[in-house]
N, C-alpha and C positions, 0 to 999 in steps of 0.2 A: 494340680486338684482339677476335676472335671467340671466345667461350666455348666449349668443345667438351667436354660430358657425356658423358661413355660414361653409354650405358644396355643394359637387359636386352629382346634382342627378344622376337619370337613365340617362341622356342623355349623360351625361360625363361620364359615368363608361362603357357604354356599347361597347367600345373598349376593355376592359379588361374584358369583361367578353364573351366567347364562348362556345358553346353549340356542340356539336356532333348530327347532326341529329341520328346517330343508335341509339344513347344511350338513344333518347326517343321514342322507336318504343315501347318495352315493358313495359315503365315504368306504374305502376297503374295511372287510371285516379279517377281525385279527381273531383265531381262536388260540385256547389254551394247549398247549403240546402235553402230549402225554405225560405222569408223571403220577408214581407209585406214594408218595410222601404227602402226608397232610400240610396245610399253613402250619397248623401250630409247629411241625417240622420244620419246619423251614424257618420261623422265628428262631425255634431254640437254637438251629444252627444261625444263623445271623447274628444271635446276640453273642455266640460262642465267637466266632470270628472276628465279630468288630472289637470285643477286649482285648483280642489278641492284637490285632491292628494298631487299638490303640497305643498300647503297650509300644510298638514299634514305630509307628511314626510320629514326626515333630507335630502334637496337635496346636491349633493356634489356639489361644486362649486370650480372645476380644471379644469385650462385649455385645460392642455393635457389630462386628462383623457376624457373629453367629448370631444373634437377633434379625440381622437383614439377611442371613441364608434360612435360617427358619422360616420366617414370613416367604420367601421363594417358595421352599417345598411344600409349605403346609401348601401356598395358594393353587399350586401344582397336583397334591394330595386330590386335595378340592373337586381339581378336574376330573380326577382319574373315573373312570365307567365304575357304578356300585358294584355291580357285577363281578367285579374284579378285585374292588378294594375289600379284602376279608378284614373284620373288628380285629382279631388278634396282634394285627400285621401292630408293629415297632418303629412307627418312622423316628429316624432321626436325622440332620445333616450338620457334618462335622467338617468347618475349614482346615485343608493342613496345608504347612509351611512347605512346600516341595515347588520345584519349579517348572518340569513337566507338565506341558497340558494334560490334564487328566481328570477324570471323575470316575467314582466304578461305586455302586451299590450292592450291597450282601440281600441274601435271602431274608424274606419278613419286614426288610424297611431303611437298614443303618445304610446312611449313604455321605460317602466321602470323598470333597471336590477339592482340588489342588489351585493352591492361589495361582499356578499357571498358568489355570482356565480362566482366568479374571484377571491376568496380564496381557492374555490373546485375544480376549473379547471383546468387541467393538459396540456392544446391547447388551442391557439385560436380556433382551429377547435371545440373543445368542448362549447366555450363560443355562438361561431356562429351557432351553433346546436340548443341552446337552442332561442338563435333571430331568427332563420328559422322559428322553431317550432311556438314562438306568433305572429312573423310575418305575417304567413300562417291564424291563429286566425282570423285579420285583412284581408286579402284577400280571407279569406272566407267568411267573415264577420257576424263568429258566434255568436259574444256579440247580435247582431240586431236578428239575427237567433234567440235567445234563448229569446228575447222578444217577437219575433211572437208568439212563443212557449206557451211565460209566458202567454199571452191575454187569454188561458184560466186558466179559475181559478182554475184547478187542480196544475198546474204547476206555475201559479202567487203567489201563494199562499203557495208553496214551500211544497209541500205534499207530495202524496207515491213519487213521480219520485226525490225529492229534500233532501228528510229526513229518509226513513225507507227501513231499510236490506243492510246498508253500502254503498250507493247513498253519493256520496260528499255534505256536502250543503255550501261549500264557504271558502274559505281561509280571510284571515287579510284584505288582500287586497283588499277584497269586500267591506268593511266598509269602507273605507276612499271613496269609492263612494259615491257624493249625490244620495239622495234619493227622487229629485224631478226630474222638468222638464216633457217633454210631453211624454215621454217611461214609467214613474213611474215603474221602473222594479228594480231598485236600486241596491243590490248586484248580483241578478240573471246574470248580463251581465260578473259574473266574475267563472262564474260555470258550466263548459263544461261538456257534457254526454260525456260517452268511445268513442263513436262514432265519435263526435267533435273532442275528441282526436287522435283519433287514422288517421282520417282526416290528422288532423294539423301535426302528425309524417310523415307521407308519405310526403306532401308537403314540410313540409319542410328538409326534404331529398330530393327531388327533385332540391329544392333553394341551399340547400349545393354543388351538384355536381356543378350547372349551375355559383357558382360561388369561383368553384375549392376546395370547401374544401369535405373531405370524410365523406358520412353521417354516417360511422359506429362512429364517434367523437358523435355524437349525442346520439349513442345507449348507449355507454360508461358510457357522463354524467349523464344519466339515470340510469344507474347502481349505480352512484355515490349515488345522489339524493337518490337512495330505499337504500342502505345501510346508508345512513347518519340518515335514517329515525327509523334506526334500531336502531341504538346505540345511538343515541336521546336522554334523557331522558322526553321529552313527546314525542318521537313519531313522532312526525309531523310539519316535514320539511313544509315549508309554498306554495312553486312552488306543490308539492304534493296534498294540499287540496284543492286547487282550481284544476288540472287536473288531476284528477282521472286515472290511470295504464288502459289501456284495456285490459293488459295480453298479455302475445308473444310480448312485446315492442322491446327486442333485434333481437329475430326473425325474425319479418316482415321488420323493418329496414334493418336490414343487410342486408335480399333477396333482399330488393328495392334497394340497392347500390348496388346489382350484376347487376340491368339491367341497371343502370345510367353510364353516359359519364363523368369523370371530365374536367373541364376545368383546362387553368393551374393555378396552386397551388400561392396564393398571398406569396408575404412578411409578412413573422408573424414573423418578428424581432422583433420589439415593443411590443408584448404579456409579456415579461419576464420583460419591463422596466415597462409596465404600471402595472402588479399583484404588483409590488413594489412600485410605487405610491399609489396603493391602500393602503399594508401595511404600508404606512407612516402617514398615516392619522388618525385621534383620532378614538380608538376602536370604531368600528359600535354599535350601538343599537339593542334592542331586539326590535322585533316588539311590543312585548306586551307592553313593556315598552313607545310606543308612547302612548299609550291609544286607539289605535286601535285596538290590539290584544284579549284584553279582550269582553268576551261576557257577558256583564252585561243582567242587566235584562230589558225585549223589543227587544231585541238585535234578530237579525237573524238566530245565531249563540250560542243559550244556553250554558253555563258551564260545564262540564262534572260532571257524576255524578258516580266518583267511576272508574273501570277499566275495558273496557271492556273484554271478554275472560276470566276474572275471575269469580267464580262459583256466582252464584244470588240467594239470599236466596229467599226460598217460602216465597210466600204471607201470611200477617199478618191476623189477624180475625179483627185484628181492626182498623175500618174508621174515616179518618175526611173527614168533606168539604169542597169542592173547588168551586169557582165560575168565570163565565167568564162573568164580567159586568155584564152587564142587560137580557143576553141572556139566560144562563142556568146555574143550579146549579147541583153537584153529589158528591156522596161519593168512597174516592178513599181510598187504604191503608195506616194507617196510618204512615208507614215507608216508603214509597215512597217518592221523591222530585218532587215540580211541577217545571217543564220550563217555565215561559213564553215566548212568540217571539212576534213578530207587529199581526201577524197573525191568532195562535196556543197557544194551552197549552199542554205539552207533559207532562205525571207523570207516572214516572221511577223508579225501585226500583237500589238498586245497584251495581252498574257494568252492568247495563240496557245502558247508552249514555255514549258516548264520542270517544274519539280518537283509532282507532285500523290501525296499515300498515299505515301510513298516509294518514287513512281516517277520518270523520265523521261519526259515525255509532248509530243505533238505532234499537237495536236489542229484548227487552223487554221493552213493559208497553203500553201506552193507549197516544192517542193524539186524542184531541178536536178543533172543528176549523169551518170555515165560510166560503161559495167560494158562486163566482157568479152564478144563472145558467141561462140559455137561454131558458128555457121553465118550464112550471108550470105544466109538466108532469113528476111526478117522478121517473120512471126506465130510457126514454129516458135523463134527467138532471144528471142522476149518472151512467148511460151509457157512455155518452159523454167525463165525467169527468175521470172514468176509462180509458177509452180506450186511452186517450192522454197520460197519464200512462204510460199504456204498451208501447206504442210506444216511447216513451222518454227511459224506460228502459226495454228494449230486455228479461232481466231474471224474469220481475214479468208478473203472466199468472195468470188468472182465474182459479180456482179449485173447481168447480160444479157449481151448479146451486142458482142464484137467490134465495131470499128469503123475501116472504112480513113478516114484522113487528109491532112493534108500537116501536116509544120514546116517552115518557111521554106522549101515548094514542093518540099520531097522527100518520097517517101512515107512514111506514117507509120500505125501502129495505134492507137488508142484503144481502152483497157482497165478498164472501171467494176468498182470492189469495194466489200466495204461490210464493214468491222470493229466490232466491242463497242467504244463510243468510254470512255476512260477517266472521263468527264464524265455517263456514263451512257446507253442508250438503243445509236444505232448513229449510223455514221459514214460518211460518202461518200467514197472514193479514185477517182481516176481516173488510168491513167497512160499516159502517151503515150512513142510511141519510135520511132526514125528513127536509120540506119545513120548513123553520119561514113564520113569518106572512107576511113580503116584498118580499118573491119568492125568498131568497135563501138560499141556499141549507148548511146545519147543518150536520157535520160530528161525529163519534165516531169512532174511528181507534183503533183497536187492533192488537200487534205483539209481535207474542213469536216464537224461534226457535221450527221446531219443537217436537222434543224428549222430552222438555217441556210441549207442548200443553196442556196436559191433567191436569197438576199442577197447570197450572195459568185459566184451563174453566172457574171453578165455581166462580175465581175473575172478572172475564173479566164481567160472566154475572152478576155476584152483582155489579157492575161501570153500565152496561146497566141500569137495570133495575132503577138504583137510579138517572137517569137522569131525572130534571127537568126544560123543555123551558119557560123562563122567560119571553119572548120577548111578546109586547103586542099583541092582533090577534083582 
C-alpha cells in the first residue's frame, strides 16, 4: 500500500526561504525550451508513468524516510522560480530501495530517489542538489520538450541524435516508463541532451541557494557519481546513463555559485539518522535484477557488444544475411552482432557498441531503420531529418556535399556527417536515405572513427550494395 505523507507546500515554506535581490543580478538566465504541450499534459503523462514505476520498482515504505524526503522536496519546491512553478504540478518524492546512485523526476512532478544516492552522499546538501537538478527538469518541462522534438521522425526513432557517437540512449529508469499514452515517446522522456543537463544544473544551483544550500555541494556530488562510474564494474551509474555530462560541470556550477546569495541554511540534523535508516533496510536491489535493467531483444537499449575503447577487429570477408521484417534484406560481416531495437537494427563489430564513461556509445558499425517523412521530396525529407539531429547534437555537423546514389535500384541520397567521437578525435557518419512505397524514409547509416575509416570503407560499400528493399510498391 502506498504511503500518503501529508506535506506542507510552497505557501507554508515561503517564510522559511529568503532570497537576496543582490544575489539574483548576475545569475544565469535559464529559459524554457520549445514545447507544444501544456503543463496539464505534463501532469497527465507524469501521473501515468509514475504509476508504472511504482508497480515495478521496490518502493520504500518507511514513514520516517518518506516524511524526510517530502520535507526536503517541499523546501526545494518552495525555492523554485514562481514563473516556472505551475499550479497544476503534482509533486511527490518517493524513496526506492535500489543500490545505484540515481534519482529521476517525471513530467509534472513525481520524483524517485534511490537509497544509493543517500548511501553515497556526504551531506544533505548533496542529496538536495541532485533533487534540485531533477526538479529543474520538471520546471523547465524537459520531458515534453523532448517529446516535442521527438515528433520529428529522426529524433522519435532515436537515431543520430540519440544513438550515434557517444550520445546517451537512456538509462534503466526509462525502461520502466509506459510505452503507451498520447505522447508515444516512451523512454525518450528520460534521455536529456547535454544542453538540457546544463540548464538543469544551473537552475538547480539557483534553487539550492534560495533554499539555503551551497550549490558547490551539487558539483561535489557529480564528482562522486563520476568517480563511481570509473570504479564500478560496469562503469555505468544509472544517473549518468540518462543525464550526460555537458562538460566542465564542476567549473560552471561553482562559477554560478559565486553569483548567488544563499538563504539561511536549513537544519540538517536529520540527515545522518536518515542515512542510518536507509542502511538498516534490507540490502538494496541492483536495477538489473528488477527486470528493467536488461536490454532484451526489441528493447530501446540493446546489450553491449564487447567493451568500447578496446581494439576493434578489422571486418571479415565472410558475410551473412540479415532481414528487417518485410522491408529489407542485406549482407553484413559474419562476425558482427545484430542488435534489434523497436525501430532499428544495428550490426556492430566486437567493442563497437556499449558502455564507456557512463554513456552508451555506438562508434563502429551500421544501422538500418525507417522514419516518417513529411514530404515526397527526398532531399528535403533527408535534410529535415538531418537538420533536427544537428540541432540536438551540437558536435554533429555536415562534412561535405550530399550526393545522389541508389539503394536497391531506387533513387537515394548520401549525406556525409562528422561527429565528436567518445573515443577521442572525430568519427565519420554517412546516412543513405531512400523512400519506401508508403512514403516512409528508409535509411542505412555507417559510423566509424576517422582514423579507421579507410579500413572499413570497402565493408560499408559492400553492405550498401547488398541492400534489397522488399516492401511492396
